[in-house]
C-alpha positions as CSV (number, residue, x, y, z in Angstrom):
1,M,5.9,0.6,33.3
2,P,7.2,4.3,32.0
3,R,8.5,4.8,28.5
4,L,11.7,5.1,27.9
5,Y,12.8,8.0,26.6
6,Q,16.7,7.6,26.3
7,S,15.8,4.8,23.3
8,S,18.5,5.5,20.2
9,P,17.2,6.2,16.8
10,R,18.5,2.5,16.1
11,T,15.8,1.1,18.7
12,T,13.2,3.4,17.4
13,F,13.5,2.6,13.8
14,A,13.4,-1.1,15.2
15,V,10.5,-1.2,16.3
16,L,8.3,0.8,13.5
17,A,10.3,-1.6,11.1
18,A,8.5,-4.0,13.1
19,A,5.0,-2.7,12.7
20,A,5.4,-1.8,9.7
21,A,5.8,-5.1,8.7
22,A,3.0,-6.6,10.4
23,F,0.4,-4.5,8.7
24,S,2.1,-4.9,5.3
25,L,1.8,-8.5,5.6
26,M,-1.7,-8.0,6.2
27,Q,-2.1,-7.1,2.8
28,S,-1.8,-10.0,0.9
29,L,-1.5,-13.0,3.4
30,V,-5.3,-13.8,3.2
31,T,-5.2,-13.6,-1.1
32,P,-3.5,-16.8,-1.6
33,V,-6.1,-18.7,0.7
34,L,-9.5,-17.3,-0.4
35,P,-11.1,-20.2,-1.9
36,T,-10.1,-22.3,1.5
37,I,-12.2,-19.6,3.3
38,Q,-15.3,-19.6,1.1
39,Q,-14.9,-23.3,1.4
40,D,-14.5,-23.2,5.2
41,L,-17.3,-20.7,5.7
42,H,-19.9,-21.9,3.2
43,T,-20.1,-18.7,1.3
44,S,-19.7,-17.3,-2.4
45,T,-16.8,-15.9,-4.4
46,G,-18.6,-12.8,-4.7
47,T,-19.0,-12.9,-1.2
48,V,-15.7,-14.0,0.0
49,T,-14.1,-11.4,-2.1
50,W,-15.1,-8.4,0.3
51,V,-12.0,-10.2,2.8
52,L,-9.8,-8.4,0.8
53,T,-12.5,-5.2,-0.3
54,A,-13.9,-4.6,3.3
55,W,-9.4,-3.8,4.2
56,L,-8.9,-1.5,0.8
57,L,-11.8,0.2,2.0
58,A,-10.8,0.3,5.3
59,A,-7.5,1.6,5.3
60,S,-8.2,4.2,2.2
61,V,-10.2,6.0,4.6
62,A,-8.2,5.5,7.3
63,T,-4.5,6.3,6.1
64,P,-4.8,10.2,5.7
65,L,-7.6,10.9,8.4
66,M,-5.5,8.7,10.8
67,G,-1.9,10.5,9.7
68,R,-4.3,14.4,10.0
69,I,-5.2,12.9,13.7
70,A,-1.2,11.5,14.4
71,D,0.5,15.7,13.3
72,M,-2.3,17.0,15.6
73,T,-2.3,14.6,18.4
74,G,1.1,13.4,18.5
75,K,2.7,10.0,16.4
76,D,3.9,8.0,19.3
77,R,-0.2,7.6,20.4
78,A,-0.9,7.7,17.1
79,L,0.9,4.7,16.1
80,L,-0.4,2.7,19.7
81,V,-3.8,3.5,18.4
82,A,-2.8,1.3,14.4
83,L,-1.6,-1.5,16.2
84,A,-4.1,-1.3,18.9
85,A,-7.0,-1.9,16.0
86,I,-4.8,-4.2,13.4
87,A,-4.8,-6.7,16.7
88,V,-8.5,-6.5,17.3
89,G,-9.5,-6.7,14.3
90,C,-6.4,-10.2,13.7
91,L,-9.0,-11.5,17.6
92,L,-12.0,-10.9,15.3
93,A,-10.6,-12.1,12.2
94,A,-9.3,-15.6,13.8
95,I,-12.6,-16.7,15.7
96,A,-14.6,-15.3,13.0
97,P,-17.8,-17.7,12.8
98,N,-19.0,-16.6,9.5
99,V,-18.4,-14.2,6.8
100,T,-19.5,-11.4,8.1
101,V,-17.5,-11.0,10.9
102,L,-14.5,-11.6,9.1
103,I,-15.6,-9.0,6.9
104,V,-15.9,-7.2,9.6
105,A,-12.6,-7.6,11.4
106,R,-10.8,-7.0,8.5
107,V,-12.9,-3.7,8.4
108,I,-10.7,-2.7,12.1
109,Q,-7.4,-4.2,10.6
110,G,-7.8,-2.0,7.9
111,L,-7.5,1.0,10.3
112,G,-3.9,0.2,11.1
113,G,-3.1,1.6,7.8
114,A,-2.1,5.1,10.1
115,I,0.9,2.5,10.5
116,F,2.6,3.9,7.4
117,P,2.5,7.8,7.3
118,V,3.3,7.9,11.2
119,S,6.5,5.5,10.8
120,F,7.6,8.4,8.3
121,G,6.9,10.9,10.4
122,I,8.7,9.2,13.1
123,V,11.8,8.7,10.8
124,R,11.7,12.3,10.0
125,D,11.6,14.5,13.4
126,E,13.9,11.5,15.4
127,F,16.3,11.1,13.1
128,P,19.8,13.3,11.8
129,P,18.9,14.7,8.5
130,A,21.5,13.3,6.8
131,R,20.6,9.7,8.0
132,V,16.5,10.6,7.3
133,T,17.2,9.3,3.4
134,S,18.6,6.2,3.8
135,A,16.1,5.4,7.2
136,I,13.1,6.1,5.3
137,G,14.1,4.2,1.8
138,V,14.9,0.9,4.3
139,L,11.3,1.5,6.1
140,A,9.9,1.9,2.4
141,A,11.4,-1.6,1.7
142,V,10.3,-3.0,4.7
143,I,6.8,-2.0,3.4
144,A,7.0,-3.0,0.3
145,T,8.8,-6.6,0.7
146,G,6.1,-7.4,3.6
147,G,3.7,-6.6,1.3
148,G,4.3,-9.6,-1.2
149,L,6.3,-11.7,1.9
150,G,1.8,-12.4,3.0
151,I,1.8,-14.3,-0.8
152,V,5.4,-16.4,0.1
153,L,4.4,-17.6,4.2
154,A,0.2,-18.1,4.0
155,G,1.1,-21.4,2.0
156,P,2.6,-23.5,4.6
157,I,1.1,-21.5,7.5
158,V,-2.8,-23.1,6.1
159,G,-0.9,-26.2,5.5
160,A,0.6,-26.9,8.2
161,L,-2.0,-24.9,10.8
162,S,-5.1,-23.7,9.6
163,W,-6.7,-20.4,8.1
164,R,-7.2,-18.9,11.0
165,W,-2.7,-18.9,12.1
166,L,-3.3,-16.5,9.2
167,F,-4.5,-13.8,11.9
168,W,-3.2,-15.4,15.3
169,L,0.3,-15.6,14.6
170,P,0.0,-11.5,13.3
171,M,-1.9,-10.6,16.5
172,A,0.8,-12.0,18.7
173,V,3.6,-10.4,16.6
174,V,1.5,-7.2,16.8
175,I,1.0,-7.3,20.9
176,V,4.6,-7.5,21.1
177,V,4.9,-4.7,19.1
178,G,2.7,-2.6,20.7
179,L,4.4,-3.1,23.8
180,L,7.9,-2.4,22.7
181,A,6.2,1.1,21.3
182,W,4.7,2.2,24.4
183,R,8.3,1.3,25.8
184,L,10.5,2.9,23.4
185,V,9.3,5.3,21.1
186,P,9.4,9.0,22.0
187,R,6.9,11.5,22.4
188,S,6.4,13.2,19.2
189,P,8.8,16.5,19.3
190,V,6.4,18.2,16.4
191,R,2.4,18.7,16.9
192,T,0.5,21.0,14.8
193,P,-2.5,22.5,16.9
194,G,-6.5,22.2,15.4
195,R,-9.0,20.0,14.8
196,V,-10.0,17.2,12.6
197,N,-12.7,18.3,9.7
198,W,-14.9,15.5,10.0
199,L,-17.1,17.6,7.2
200,S,-14.2,16.6,4.7
201,A,-13.5,13.3,6.1
202,A,-17.0,12.5,6.1
203,L,-17.0,13.3,1.8
204,L,-13.1,11.6,1.5
205,S,-14.9,8.1,3.2
206,G,-18.1,8.5,1.2
207,W,-15.8,9.2,-2.5
208,L,-14.0,6.7,-1.9
209,V,-16.1,4.1,-1.2
210,A,-18.3,5.3,-3.8
211,L,-15.1,4.6,-6.4
212,L,-13.5,1.0,-4.8
213,L,-17.0,-0.6,-4.5
214,P,-18.2,-0.7,-8.2
215,L,-14.3,-1.2,-9.2
216,S,-14.0,-4.3,-7.0
217,K,-17.3,-5.5,-8.3
218,A,-17.6,-4.7,-11.9
219,A,-16.7,-8.1,-12.8
220,V,-19.8,-9.3,-11.4
221,W,-22.0,-6.7,-11.8
222,G,-21.1,-5.6,-14.9
223,W,-19.8,-2.5,-16.2
224,D,-22.5,-1.1,-17.9
225,S,-24.7,-2.2,-14.6
226,P,-26.9,0.7,-12.9
227,R,-25.0,-0.4,-9.7
228,T,-21.7,0.8,-11.6
229,L,-22.4,3.4,-13.2
230,G,-24.2,5.1,-10.4
231,L,-22.0,4.4,-8.2
232,L,-19.2,6.0,-10.5
233,A,-21.4,9.3,-11.0
234,A,-22.0,9.3,-7.1
235,A,-18.1,9.4,-6.8
236,V,-17.4,12.0,-8.9
237,V,-20.2,13.8,-7.6
238,L,-18.2,13.2,-3.8
239,L,-15.0,14.1,-4.9
240,A,-16.0,17.5,-6.7
241,A,-17.8,18.1,-2.8
242,W,-14.6,17.0,-0.9
243,L,-12.3,19.5,-2.9
244,V,-14.8,22.3,-2.1
245,A,-14.9,21.6,1.0
246,E,-11.2,21.0,1.7
247,F,-10.4,24.5,-0.4
248,R,-13.1,26.2,1.5
249,S,-12.3,25.0,5.0
250,P,-9.7,27.0,7.4
251,E,-8.2,23.6,8.5
252,P,-8.7,21.2,5.8
253,L,-7.9,17.4,6.2
254,I,-5.7,17.7,3.6
255,D,-3.8,20.8,2.4
256,M,-4.3,21.6,-1.1
257,R,-1.8,23.9,-0.9
258,M,0.6,21.0,-0.5
259,M,-0.9,18.8,-2.9
260,R,0.1,21.4,-5.2
261,L,3.5,21.9,-4.6
262,P,5.1,19.8,-8.2
263,A,7.0,17.2,-6.1
264,V,4.1,15.9,-4.2
265,W,1.3,16.0,-7.1
266,T,3.7,14.1,-9.3
267,A,5.0,11.6,-7.3
268,N,1.4,11.1,-6.3
269,L,0.3,10.6,-9.5
270,V,3.0,8.3,-9.8
271,A,2.0,6.4,-6.4
272,L,-1.0,6.5,-8.0
273,L,-0.1,4.1,-11.6
274,F,2.7,2.6,-9.9
275,G,0.4,1.0,-6.7
276,A,-1.8,-0.4,-10.2
277,A,0.6,-2.1,-11.2
278,M,2.2,-3.6,-8.3
279,F,-1.0,-5.1,-7.1
280,G,-2.1,-6.3,-10.4
281,V,1.0,-8.6,-10.7
282,F,1.0,-9.6,-6.9
283,A,-2.8,-10.7,-7.4
284,F,-2.8,-12.6,-10.5
285,L,1.0,-13.9,-10.7
286,P,0.2,-16.0,-8.0
287,Q,-2.9,-16.8,-9.6
288,L,-1.5,-17.3,-13.5
289,M,1.7,-20.0,-12.0
290,Q,-1.3,-22.2,-10.1
291,I,-3.7,-22.6,-13.0
292,P,-3.2,-26.4,-14.0
293,A,-0.5,-27.9,-16.5
294,S,-3.3,-29.6,-18.5
295,S,-4.6,-25.8,-19.5
296,G,-1.0,-25.8,-21.9
297,Y,0.3,-22.5,-20.1
298,G,-0.2,-23.4,-16.4
299,F,2.5,-24.6,-13.9
300,G,0.0,-26.3,-12.3
301,A,1.7,-24.9,-8.8
302,T,0.2,-24.9,-4.8
303,V,0.0,-22.2,-2.7
304,T,3.4,-22.7,-1.6
305,G,5.0,-23.3,-5.0
306,A,3.5,-20.3,-6.2
307,G,5.2,-18.5,-3.1
308,L,8.5,-19.8,-3.5
309,L,8.7,-18.2,-7.3
310,M,7.8,-15.4,-6.1
311,L,11.2,-15.1,-3.6
312,P,13.1,-13.5,-6.6
313,M,10.9,-10.6,-6.4
314,L,10.9,-10.3,-3.1
315,V,14.6,-10.5,-2.3
316,T,15.7,-8.0,-5.0
317,M,13.1,-5.5,-3.6
318,A,14.1,-5.7,-0.7
319,V,17.5,-5.4,-1.2
320,F,17.3,-2.7,-3.5
321,G,14.2,-1.0,-1.3
322,S,17.3,-1.1,1.6
323,L,20.4,0.5,-0.9
324,T,18.4,3.7,-2.2
325,G,20.0,5.8,1.2
326,P,23.1,4.5,0.6
327,L,22.3,5.1,-4.1
328,T,21.9,8.3,-3.5
329,R,25.6,8.9,-3.5
330,W,25.7,8.5,-7.2
331,A,21.9,8.8,-8.3
332,G,19.1,11.1,-6.5
333,P,15.3,10.2,-5.8
334,K,14.1,10.6,-9.1
335,A,16.9,8.8,-10.9
336,Q,15.8,6.0,-8.7
337,L,12.2,6.8,-9.8
338,L,13.4,6.7,-13.6
339,W,14.7,4.0,-12.8
340,G,12.4,1.8,-10.8
341,A,9.6,2.5,-13.2
342,G,11.3,1.7,-16.6
343,L,12.6,-1.7,-15.0
344,S,9.0,-2.1,-14.2
345,T,8.0,-1.5,-17.0
346,L,10.1,-3.6,-18.7
347,A,9.3,-6.5,-15.7
348,T,5.2,-7.0,-17.1
349,L,6.2,-7.0,-20.5
350,S,8.3,-10.5,-20.2
351,L,5.6,-11.2,-18.0
352,A,3.2,-10.7,-20.5
353,L,5.4,-11.9,-23.8
354,R,7.5,-15.1,-21.8
355,H,5.8,-16.9,-19.1
356,G,5.6,-20.2,-20.0
357,E,8.7,-21.7,-18.1
358,R,9.4,-21.6,-14.6
359,W,12.7,-19.3,-14.7
360,E,11.0,-16.9,-17.3
361,V,8.6,-16.1,-14.2
362,A,11.5,-16.0,-11.2
363,V,13.5,-13.8,-13.7
364,A,10.8,-11.1,-14.3
365,G,9.9,-11.5,-10.6
366,G,13.4,-10.3,-10.0
367,V,13.8,-7.8,-12.0
368,F,10.1,-6.3,-11.2
369,G,11.1,-6.5,-7.4
370,I,14.0,-4.2,-8.2
371,G,11.5,-1.8,-9.7
372,L,9.5,-1.9,-6.9
373,G,12.2,-1.2,-4.2
374,L,13.9,1.7,-6.0
375,V,9.8,3.4,-6.8
376,Y,9.0,2.2,-3.4
377,S,11.8,4.0,-1.4
378,S,11.9,7.0,-3.7
379,L,8.7,7.9,-3.6
380,V,8.7,8.3,0.5
381,N,11.1,10.4,-0.1
382,L,9.9,12.8,-2.6
383,I,7.2,13.5,-0.3
384,V,9.1,13.8,2.6
385,Q,12.0,15.9,1.6
386,S,8.9,18.4,-0.4
387,V,7.5,19.2,2.6
388,P,7.2,20.8,6.0
389,R,7.7,18.6,9.2
390,H,4.6,19.5,10.6
391,Q,3.3,17.9,7.4
392,T,4.8,14.7,6.5
393,G,2.2,12.4,7.9
394,V,-0.7,14.1,6.1
395,A,1.3,13.8,2.6
396,S,2.8,10.4,3.2
397,G,-0.2,9.4,4.4
398,M,-1.9,10.4,0.5
399,N,0.6,9.3,-1.2
400,T,0.0,5.9,0.6
401,N,-4.1,6.0,0.1
402,I,-3.5,7.2,-3.4
403,R,-1.3,3.9,-4.5
404,T,-4.6,1.9,-1.7
405,I,-6.9,3.3,-4.9
406,G,-4.3,2.2,-7.4
407,A,-4.2,-0.7,-6.0
408,S,-7.5,-1.4,-6.3
409,L,-8.2,0.2,-9.9
410,G,-5.3,-2.2,-10.9
411,T,-7.0,-5.0,-9.4
412,A,-10.8,-4.7,-10.7
413,V,-9.1,-4.0,-14.0
414,V,-6.9,-6.9,-14.6
415,S,-9.9,-9.3,-12.1
416,S,-12.4,-7.5,-15.2
417,I,-10.1,-8.8,-18.1
418,V,-9.1,-12.5,-16.7
419,V,-13.2,-13.2,-16.1
420,S,-13.9,-12.3,-19.5
421,H,-11.5,-13.9,-21.5
422,P,-12.8,-18.3,-20.5
423,G,-11.3,-20.9,-21.9
424,P,-11.9,-25.0,-21.0
425,A,-13.2,-26.2,-17.8
426,G,-14.0,-23.2,-16.3
427,L,-10.6,-22.1,-16.4
428,P,-9.3,-17.9,-17.6
429,A,-7.5,-18.7,-21.1
430,E,-4.0,-17.6,-21.3
431,S,-5.4,-14.4,-23.8
432,G,-6.5,-12.7,-20.6
433,Y,-3.0,-13.2,-18.5
434,T,-1.3,-11.9,-21.4
435,T,-4.1,-9.2,-22.3
436,S,-3.4,-8.2,-18.2
437,F,0.3,-8.1,-18.5
438,L,0.2,-5.9,-21.4
439,V,-2.5,-3.4,-19.7
440,L,-0.6,-3.7,-16.2
441,T,2.7,-2.2,-19.0
442,V,0.8,0.5,-20.2
443,V,0.8,1.7,-16.7
444,A,4.1,1.0,-15.5
445,A,5.4,3.3,-19.3
446,A,2.5,6.2,-17.6
447,A,4.3,6.0,-14.5
448,F,7.8,6.3,-16.3
449,L,6.5,9.5,-18.5
450,V,4.8,11.1,-14.8
451,A,8.0,10.2,-12.9
452,L,10.1,12.7,-16.2
453,L,7.7,15.8,-15.0
454,V,9.0,14.8,-10.6
455,P,10.8,17.8,-10.0
456,V,14.5,17.9,-8.4
457,A,14.8,19.6,-5.4
458,R,18.3,21.6,-5.3
459,R,17.5,23.5,-2.3
460,S,14.9,24.0,0.3
461,A,14.2,27.0,1.6
462,P,14.4,27.1,5.9
463,E,12.1,25.2,7.6
464,P,9.5,27.6,9.8
465,S,7.8,26.6,13.1
466,V,4.7,25.4,13.1
467,E,3.5,28.3,15.3
468,A,5.1,31.2,13.8
469,V,3.8,30.9,10.1
470,P,1.7,27.8,9.3
471,E,1.7,28.2,5.7
472,L,3.9,25.9,3.4
473,S,7.1,26.5,2.9
474,P,7.4,26.2,-1.1
475,V,10.5,23.8,-2.1
476,E,12.5,25.3,-4.2
477,V,13.0,23.5,-7.5
């Protein structure tokens, strides 16, 4: 069947939104049901956490690498490869006879992380300039909402079917989306000739694994254990080697000249901090709600009940993420970033100090959702508007990757704090959650302060053609 290249931008956007939603669901869909998976596959708590860690590691490595390949070979092709990886990973996970196979399946799913930078790049290539900001805002809202929606959907799916349907259902959706993408998404009009720097990719993979592995296992190994400290030291060495290789390479995986642009490095630092705050809340707020009421502070909610309490966050996230485009008439991306980071700071502070009633959690979650929607969309817009078109995939991919690293930092630190505050009957003490949300408040406040440094682009120099001038065109601020 031939591709239908005459498809409209609206049709293309619908396919991209469906692809992004399918992948973002995989971020959180299994989080609330890890105890169920652990029991069914007869494994330990430490081992089953690798169902999350493996996905995080794979996505961290694949996102910038596939973003570079997409810029070279065509974003439409990279989109199809990413969707195929998700489908294969879901199939393998659905039939996994043991936890080892399930972890391998999650690694394959993580390769679909390329969907994010590829989708943003296609939007910039295909949409009229006046509509790019609004389209990227809506797409970012879809991604952010999908990440939280997994927590809501997991309970009903497992209750009605089984945890394996958390993979069967996404697989079916991804196959349909893949066929639509093949028929409807046009070929990339912008490609960057070159090659992949595999040495740089290997070093990038090495320092990310060396960093994320001890962060995810420190609560079990101990922060002062030889394995934790050794891997963290290895991460520093490999990071330094990667930076040297990137600066010396004529075709770097990540263009450090681009990363030095004020709008890019500040947005990436905000992404790191905000990723930590966002995923810290996503991972541990449902756990707080499921603590038995007999503990004196929990609600004793089921997985489904905890998901329903997250609905205000998801609704406000979707609404305000979608409104970022129209809001640019009154507030630019930087102003939206500041408002989002500020509201997120207030919400995490509220969760730390007032979480004794369901309505308090729901209201704080709703405010946090507003912040998420504004920050997610404005970050993407700031990155996409600050780099040449042929660097869109790499730049947005690295921003997504940095947010993923922040997510690992946030969840690892919060996990360590909660575990270090044991309570009666083997449950965490309330002080562990209070301290955790206070730490996330500090992180969100730091994101607000860094956001103040983000420059406001008044006008951009005309973008040169890739063939004529391969150098970056600076953004005047």
